DOMI-577259 format. One record per residue (C-alpha): x, y, z. Coordinates in steps of 0.5 Angstrom, whole numbers, plus 500, padded with zeros to 3 digits. Each point is the difference from the previous one (the first is absolute). Example, Ala and Ser with C-alpha at 12.3 -4.5 7.8 and 13.67 -1.06 7.14 Angstrom:
// residues 2
525491516;502507498;
// end
This chain:
// residues 245
500500500;503507498;500506504;499507498;502506504;496506500;502506505;504496504;495494501;500493497;494498496;498493497;500500493;494495500;496504505;502507496;497497493;494497503;498506503;501504494;496495496;494500505;494503496;497506503;493498501;502493504;493498504;501500508;501494503;494495500;496505495;498497494;501504493;494504497;500495494;499494505;495504504;496501494;500493497;498497507;494504501;498500493;500493500;496499506;495505498;499496493;500494504;494503504;496502494;501493497;498497506;494504501;498499493;500493501;496500505;495504497;500495494;499494505;506497496;503494504;507500497;505505497;507501498;504506499;506503498;502508501;505503496;501507502;503506496;503505505;503506496;507501501;500507503;497497506;507498502;501508502;494500505;501500507;496494504;493502502;500500507;492499500;496494496;500502493;493503497;498495494;494502495;494496501;499495494;496501494;498495496;503493501;506498504;504496494;502501494;504507499;499504506;502507502;500503507;502507503;505499506;501506504;504502507;497506504;506500505;505501494;496503495;501496494;495496496;501496493;496495496;502492500;498495495;499493501;498494496;496495504;499493497;494497503;497493499;493498503;497493501;493501496;494497497;501499492;496496495;503493498;498501493;497505496;493502501;496503495;494506501;494497503;504494503;498500508;506499504;500494505;505497505;502495494;503506496;504503505;507499503;505504505;507502497;505505502;500505495;505506499;495507500;501506496;498507501;494499495;497494505;497505505;493497498;501493501;496495504;504497506;494496503;497494497;493502503;499506496;502495493;496494501;493500497;501506496;499501493;506501495;499507497;507500497;504494498;504498506;507497498;503494503;505501506;499508499;497505506;493500500;497507499;494503502;498502493;501493498;493498504;493502501;494497504;497494496;493500497;496496503;494501495;500501493;495503496;495494498;502496505;494496504;501501507;497498507;496506503;500500508;496504504;502499508;497504506;500498507;493496499;501497493;504498495;498499492;503498494;499501493;503499493;501507496;504502494;506505501;499507496;506503502;507497501;503501508;505499505;499498507;495505503;499504494;493502498;497497494;493499497;498493500;493497497;496495504;499494495;493499503;497507501;504504494;501505505;507504500;503501507;506502503;505495503;507499502;505495498;502496506;503494497;501497493;493499497;497503506;497506502;496503506;494505501;501506505;494502504;
// end
């Protein structure tokens, strides 16, 4: 180890060089850099958003990967002495997202971008379903599928799919969206139906002909086959309608 003499005092050359090379913005012992602080708290915020979305959609299982893009100038900021303020979520918490991150105590703010890759365990068709098909349990299976920002209207609970009619073609192993489905028609124009009349004291039924098509609970016109009278009735099942008093 070499020794330097300055003003009559001896210094270690190694110590001298190391002091000269130290950056001016060294963090205090035990204190993390602002960049690390931003990364940690941004990741936590996105994780919380994803968890909240998962609960709202009643999804049993997901997988995620969060990749942050913290601006390079964040390295010049002082570590925030308080918790960072991160803008609340707008839209889905996956895909390409951006949040404003601010530090009130140090007076700085910046925008942080992230790419959130998310897969969810959701119900899908096990074969292509065409318009007017009725979705049954035999048509569905569960798969872990990657989601994109366009998947904001997907149906994640099979109870909202089963028994529904296909309004737009549903492709095999693709997310099922709300616009793919509609409430099925229980009665078509010209169908022979059973008209049920029920009250607290009696029950009667008769044969009629549907003058309108109708879904469950919709008011339609039905012609009584015996009397020829046209009445208002409400579909309650396939080929069955009821009168209401």
